[in-house]
C-alpha positions in Angstrom: -3.4 39.0 -5.3 -5.0 35.7 -4.9 -7.2 34.5 -2.0 -8.7 31.2 -1.1 -10.1 29.7 2.0 -11.2 26.4 3.5 -14.8 25.4 2.7 -17.5 24.8 2.8 -17.8 25.5 -0.9 -21.3 24.2 -1.6 -23.4 26.9 -3.3 -25.5 28.6 -0.7 -26.6 32.0 0.6 -26.6 32.4 4.4 -28.0 35.5 6.0 -27.3 36.9 9.6 -29.8 39.6 10.7 -28.0 42.7 12.1 -31.0 44.7 13.2 -31.2 42.8 16.6 -27.7 44.1 17.4 -28.9 47.7 17.1 -31.9 47.0 19.3 -29.7 45.4 21.9 -26.7 47.8 22.2 -26.5 51.6 22.4 -24.5 51.7 19.2 -22.8 49.3 16.7 -19.7 50.3 14.9 -18.4 49.0 11.6 -19.0 45.3 10.8 -16.0 43.1 10.2 -16.3 39.8 8.3 -14.4 36.7 9.0 -12.2 35.3 6.2 -14.5 32.3 5.6 -17.6 34.5 5.9 -19.0 32.3 8.8 -18.9 35.2 11.3 -19.6 38.9 11.5 -18.3 41.0 14.4 -18.5 44.7 15.5 -17.4 46.8 18.4 -20.6 47.7 20.4 -21.4 50.0 23.3 -23.0 48.2 26.2 -23.9 51.2 28.4 -22.3 52.1 31.7 -20.3 48.9 31.5 -18.3 50.2 28.6 -17.6 48.4 25.3 -17.6 44.9 24.0 -17.3 43.0 20.7 -20.4 41.3 19.3 -19.8 38.2 17.2 -22.8 36.6 15.4 -25.1 38.4 17.9 -23.2 37.5 21.1 -20.9 39.9 23.0 -17.6 38.9 24.5 -18.0 37.9 28.1 -15.9 40.7 29.6 -16.3 44.5 28.7 -13.6 47.0 28.2 -13.3 50.8 28.7 -12.4 51.3 25.1 -12.0 49.0 22.0 -10.7 49.9 18.6 -9.1 48.5 15.4 -11.2 45.3 15.4 -9.8 42.9 12.7 -9.9 39.3 11.7 -6.6 37.5 11.4 -6.1 35.3 8.3 -6.6 32.2 10.4 -10.0 33.5 11.5 -9.2 34.7 15.0 -10.8 38.0 16.0 -8.3 40.6 17.3 -8.9 44.1 18.8 -6.9 46.7 20.8 -8.6 47.4 24.2 -8.0 49.3 27.4 -8.8 48.8 31.0 -7.9 51.2 33.8 -6.0 53.4 31.3 -3.8 50.5 30.1 -3.9 49.0 26.6 -3.4 45.5 25.4 -4.3 43.1 22.5 -7.5 41.0 22.8 -7.8 37.8 20.8 -11.2 36.1 20.7 -12.1 37.9 23.9 -9.0 36.9 25.8 -6.6 39.8 26.6 -2.8 39.5 26.6 -1.2 39.5 30.0 1.1 42.4 29.1 -0.3 45.9 29.5 1.0 49.1 27.8 0.5 52.8 27.8 -0.6 52.4 24.2 -0.6 49.9 21.4 -1.1 50.3 17.6 -0.8 48.8 14.2 -1.6 45.0 14.7 0.2 42.9 12.2 -0.4 39.3 11.2 1.8 36.6 9.7 0.7 35.2 6.4 -1.2 32.3 8.0 -2.4 34.4 10.9 -0.6 32.3 13.5 1.5 35.1 14.8 0.2 38.6 15.9 2.5 41.5 16.5 1.8 45.0 17.7 3.8 48.3 18.2 3.6 49.6 21.9 4.6 52.5 24.1 5.4 51.9 27.8 6.9 54.4 30.2 7.6 56.7 27.3 9.7 54.1 25.5 8.7 52.1 22.3 9.0 48.6 21.1 7.1 45.7 19.5 5.5 42.7 21.0 4.7 39.3 19.4 2.1 36.9 20.8 2.3 38.8 24.2 6.1 38.8 24.3 7.6 42.3 24.2 11.0 43.3 22.9 13.5 43.4 25.7 15.1 46.6 24.5 13.0 49.7 23.9 13.6 53.0 22.2 12.8 56.7 22.4 10.7 56.4 19.2 9.6 53.8 16.7 7.9 53.8 13.3 7.4 51.4 10.4 6.6 48.3 12.4 7.0 45.1 10.3 6.2 41.4 10.9 7.9 39.0 8.5 5.4 37.0 6.4 6.3 33.7 8.1 6.0 35.4 11.5 9.6 34.5 12.4 10.9 38.1 12.9 9.8 41.6 13.6 11.5 44.9 12.6 11.0 48.6 13.0 12.7 52.0 12.4 13.9 53.2 15.8 15.4 56.3 17.3 18.5 55.2 19.3 18.8 58.1 21.7 16.8 61.1 22.9 16.9 64.2 20.7 16.1 67.6 22.1 14.3 70.1 20.1 16.5 72.0 17.7 19.6 69.7 18.2 20.6 69.8 14.6 24.1 68.5 15.2 23.0 65.3 16.8 20.3 64.8 14.1 22.8 65.2 11.3 25.3 62.8 13.0 22.5 60.2 12.9 20.3 58.7 15.6 18.1 56.5 13.5 18.5 52.8 12.5 16.5 49.6 12.1 16.0 47.0 14.8 15.3 43.3 14.3 13.5 41.7 17.2 14.6 44.6 19.3 18.3 44.5 18.3 19.3 47.6 16.5 21.8 47.7 13.6 25.2 49.1 14.5 25.1 51.8 11.8 23.2 55.0 12.5 21.6 57.2 9.8 20.1 60.7 9.5 16.8 59.1 8.5 15.4 55.6 7.9 12.2 54.7 6.2 10.4 52.0 4.2 11.4 48.7 5.6 11.2 45.4 3.6 12.3 42.0 4.5 12.5 38.5 2.9 9.2 36.7 3.3 10.7 33.4 4.6 14.2 32.8 6.1 17.2 34.5 4.7 16.9 37.3 7.4 17.5 40.1 4.9 16.1 43.4 6.0 16.3 46.4 3.7 15.4 50.1 4.3 15.6 53.5 2.7 18.3 55.6 4.5 19.6 59.1 4.3 23.3 59.5 4.7 23.4 63.4 4.4 21.0 66.2 3.4 21.4 65.2 -0.2 22.5 61.6 -0.3 20.1 58.6 -0.1 20.6 54.9 -0.6 19.4 51.5 0.5 20.8 49.8 3.6 20.7 45.9 3.8 21.2 44.3 7.2 22.8 47.6 8.3 25.2 48.0 5.4 24.5 50.8 2.9 24.8 50.2 -0.9 28.0 51.6 -2.2 26.1 53.9 -4.6 24.1 57.0 -3.4 21.2 58.7 -5.2 19.2 61.9 -5.1 16.2 60.0 -3.7 15.0 56.4 -3.3 11.6 54.6 -2.7 10.7 51.6 -0.5 12.8 48.6 -1.4 11.8 45.0 -2.1 13.6 41.7 -1.3 13.5 39.4 -4.4 11.8 36.2 -3.2 13.9 34.0 -5.4 17.3 35.7 -5.9 17.4 37.2 -2.4 18.7 40.5 -3.9 17.2 43.9 -3.0 15.3 46.0 -5.6 14.6 49.6 -5.2 13.5 52.6 -7.3 16.3 55.2 -7.3 16.5 58.7 -8.6 19.6 59.8 -10.6 20.1 62.8 -13.0 16.5 63.8 -12.7 15.0 60.4 -13.7 13.9 57.3 -11.9 15.6 53.9 -12.4 15.1 50.4 -10.9 18.3 49.2 -9.1 19.3 45.8 -7.8 21.9 45.6 -5.0 22.9 49.2 -5.9 23.4 48.6 -9.7 21.0 49.9 -12.3 18.9 47.0 -13.4 16.6 48.2 -16.2 18.1 49.8 -19.3 15.7 52.8 -19.4 14.6 55.5 -16.8 11.2 56.9 -16.2 9.7 60.2 -15.0 8.6 58.2 -11.9 8.9 54.6 -10.7 7.6 52.9 -7.6 5.8 49.8 -6.1 8.0 47.1 -7.7 6.7 43.6 -7.5 8.2 40.2 -8.4 6.3 37.4 -10.0 5.8 34.4 -7.7 8.1 32.4 -9.9 10.8 35.1 -9.8 11.0 35.4 -13.6 9.5 38.9 -14.0 9.6 42.2 -12.2 6.9 44.9 -12.6 6.6 48.4 -11.3 4.3 51.4 -11.6 6.0 53.9 -13.8 5.4 57.3 -15.5 6.8 57.0 -19.1 5.9 60.7 -19.5 4.9 63.5 -17.2 1.2 63.0 -16.1 0.8 59.5 -17.7 1.0 56.3 -15.6 1.2 52.6 -16.4 3.1 49.5 -15.5 6.5 48.4 -16.8 7.3 44.6 -16.9 11.0 43.8 -17.0 11.6 47.5 -18.0 9.1 47.6 -20.9 6.0 49.8 -20.2 2.5 49.0 -21.4 1.1 51.1 -24.2 -2.1 51.7 -22.1 -1.7 54.6 -19.7 -3.8 56.4 -17.1 -3.9 60.2 -16.6 -4.2 60.3 -12.8 -2.8 57.2 -11.2 -1.7 53.5 -11.5 -1.4 51.5 -8.2 -1.0 48.1 -6.7 0.3 45.9 -9.4 -0.3 42.2 -8.6 0.7 39.0 -10.4 -1.4 35.9 -10.8 -0.3 32.9 -8.6 1.8 31.4 -11.4 3.1 34.8 -12.5 1.8 34.7 -16.1 -0.7 37.6 -15.7 -0.5 41.1 -14.2 -3.3 43.4 -13.0 -3.1 47.0 -11.8 -5.6 49.6 -10.7 -5.9 52.6 -13.2 -7.5 56.0 -12.4 -8.4 58.3 -15.3 -10.8 61.3 -15.4 -11.7 60.7 -11.7 -12.7 57.1 -12.2 -11.0 53.8 -11.3 -10.8 50.6 -13.3 -8.5 47.6 -13.8 -5.9 47.0 -16.5 -4.9 43.4 -17.1 -1.9 42.4 -19.2 -2.0 45.8 -20.9 -5.7 45.9 -21.6 -8.0 48.4 -19.8 -11.4 47.2 -18.7 -14.4 49.1 -20.0 -16.1 49.2 -16.6 -15.0 52.1 -14.4 -16.2 53.1 -10.9 -15.6 55.8 -8.2 -13.4 53.2 -6.5 -12.1 49.8 -7.3 -10.1 47.8 -4.7 -7.2 45.4 -5.0 -7.9 42.8 -7.8 -8.0 39.1 -6.9 -6.9 36.4 -9.3 -8.3 32.8 -9.3 -5.8 30.2 -8.4 -5.1 29.3 -12.0 -4.9 33.0 -12.9 -7.6 32.6 -15.5 -10.3 34.8 -13.8 -10.1 38.1 -12.1 -12.6 39.6 -9.6 -12.5 42.9 -7.9 -14.7 44.8 -5.4 -15.9 48.3 -6.3 -17.7 51.3 -4.7 -20.1 53.6 -6.5 -22.2 56.3 -4.8 -21.6 54.8 -1.4 -22.6 51.3 -2.4 -20.5 48.3 -3.2 -20.6 45.6 -5.9 -18.2 43.3 -7.9 -16.6 43.1 -11.3 -15.7 39.6 -12.7 -13.6 39.8 -15.8 -15.0 43.3 -16.6 -18.6 42.1 -16.0 -20.4 44.1 -13.3 -22.7 43.0 -10.5 -24.4 46.1 -9.1 -25.3 44.7 -5.7 -25.7 48.1 -4.1 -24.5 46.6 -0.8 -23.9 48.8 2.3 -20.6 47.1 2.9 -18.5 44.4 1.0 -15.3 42.6 1.4 -12.8 41.4 -1.2 -13.9 38.3 -3.2 -12.4 34.8 -2.4 -12.0 32.1 -5.0 -12.4 28.5 -4.2 -9.2 26.3 -4.4 -10.5 24.9 -7.7 -11.2 28.5 -9.0 -14.7 27.6 -10.1 -16.6 29.3 -7.3 -16.7 32.6 -5.5 -17.2 33.5 -1.8 -18.8 37.0 -1.5 -19.4 38.7 1.8 -21.7 41.7 2.0 -24.1 43.7 4.2 -27.4 44.2 2.3 -30.6 45.5 3.7 -29.6 45.0 7.3 -28.3 41.5 6.7 -24.8 40.1 6.7 -24.8 37.8 3.7 -22.4 35.0 2.8 -22.7 33.8 -0.8 -21.0 30.9 -2.4 -21.8 30.7 -6.0 -20.5 29.1 -9.2 -18.8 31.6 -11.5 -21.6 31.0 -14.1 -24.1 32.4 -11.5 -22.2 35.6 -11.0 -24.8 38.5 -11.1 -27.8 36.3 -10.7 -28.3 35.5 -7.0 
């Protein structure tokens, strides 16, 4: 993963005291930090009036009965789910959508944050809404909501007709499918899970599907692959080729398949979380080359370094030349980069973040309830009460760190050579 944001990028430390919030409100929930670090927000209890959201010390003008799932969108807008008079909606920077629902959940953002989607229930029917526009068609059930990265389409797994308890015949005939912008595929399946779509254009939507009690495969735009398997995992649409990749189980082993054909020339005890490099030249996946040992395979070739408990979240550098993954061994988490395992290990490390040129790598960690950072295997034991993922400047020479320390929300911008000093 790589993250960058607009400036300012002049080295500075800016503190926002949080103790006045706790004096002013009955209680203050978890702090949320804006992408640029210029704002901190939290759901607060006002008293008899209900709940609000406090941003840099000031509450939204109108209270709500309940507020939850407060998050910043990538473009810096502050989004929450809130209710009034028993109806739920989405609130953006204090302004609620006009549509009201029985319930809403799982807000999703486009890559640039310009589009906001949410799953909803209304009158015991389910659908999705984007920027206050609900699907015209709703369904008896809905899972796996998805918003395409460019924000141009939504998708979800839907149940196409009611199913009474114990109606095994109808279940086996198939009542599940995927819907795109509320329009369901024509084909129905026994089960559907794990949606994946192309990031921009192309319109390809892939899903894990179950054809019978023992047959699984991948369906693309409603058409199943010609091959079936004992099991499959979540697919991935290749960003360059437009093909669909998926881990598949055959004859007791796991393989990587592309458009239904086995792609890599060797199987593994387990294989999942495939990722494609940004240039499309390489494919990586988490694999178990032997029972109880985990690592990453790149283009079918596993790293020699392995972990005994877990490998997770492989991510390529922006140019695709480097690869990092989280390793867990002996109850401790660390990072492995290009097959080399870092010396530093913690109770938890989060998703690694590459600099724009791929030359540096920074990751947030947690140890004994406190947070810090690792930069290229060098620790900074900040002992912060809360922290957010690091952000590199566009030039890759500075870091933005957002933390809560000693009752202060702190925004640090520092040159890389000052890491661990201020």
